[in-house]
C-alpha positions in Angstrom: 69.9 125.7 124.9 73.6 125.8 125.5 74.3 124.4 122.0 72.1 127.1 120.4 73.9 129.8 122.2 77.4 128.5 121.2 76.3 128.0 117.6 74.8 131.5 117.5 77.9 133.1 118.9 80.2 131.2 116.5 78.1 132.0 113.5 77.8 135.7 114.6 81.5 135.9 115.0 82.1 134.4 111.6 79.7 136.8 109.8 81.1 139.7 111.9 84.6 139.0 110.8 83.6 138.8 107.2 81.7 142.1 107.5 84.6 143.8 109.2 87.1 142.6 106.5 84.7 143.7 103.8 84.6 147.2 105.3 88.4 147.3 105.3 89.3 145.5 102.1 86.0 145.7 100.1 87.6 148.1 97.5 90.4 145.7 96.7 89.8 143.3 93.8 91.5 140.4 95.5 89.2 140.5 98.6 86.2 139.1 96.7 88.4 136.4 95.2 89.6 135.3 98.6 86.1 135.6 100.1 84.7 133.4 97.3 87.4 130.8 97.8 86.7 130.7 101.5 83.0 130.4 100.9 83.6 127.6 98.4 86.0 125.7 100.6 84.0 123.4 102.9 84.9 125.3 106.1 81.2 126.0 107.0 80.3 122.4 105.9 82.2 121.0 108.9 80.6 123.6 111.2 77.1 122.4 110.1 78.1 118.7 110.1 79.1 119.2 113.7 75.7 120.6 114.5 73.9 117.8 112.7 76.0 115.1 114.3 74.4 115.9 117.7 71.3 114.2 116.5 72.8 111.1 114.9 74.0 109.8 111.6 70.8 110.3 109.6 70.9 114.1 110.0 74.5 114.1 108.7 73.4 112.1 105.6 70.4 114.4 105.0 72.5 117.5 105.4 75.2 116.1 103.0 72.7 115.2 100.3 71.1 118.7 100.5 74.6 120.3 100.5 75.4 118.5 97.3 72.1 119.7 95.7 72.7 123.3 96.9 76.3 123.2 95.6 75.1 122.1 92.2 72.5 124.8 92.1 75.0 127.4 93.2 77.4 126.3 90.3 74.5 126.6 87.8 73.6 130.1 89.1 77.2 131.2 89.1 77.6 130.0 85.5 74.5 131.8 84.5 75.6 135.0 86.2 79.0 134.9 84.4 77.2 134.5 81.1 74.6 137.2 81.5 77.2 139.8 82.6 78.2 140.2 79.0 74.6 141.2 78.0 73.5 144.9 77.9 
């Protein structure tokens, strides 16, 4: 229960900081570039790996495999999004 509370608080703080920064800098063009970079950098990956490591090595391997799949799908969707922006 303690781990759930700690993870919930840390995740809430992270999302809260992003929301706060968005309300301040959301109208600046560089904000979304920085936000996208921070999202793409594996900062959250290590947070989730830490959570998975509490249950052993297999959850780490499972999480990593699914993270690769999710990253590939995200790249495909981002590519499609960039291409359809030029359509009417």
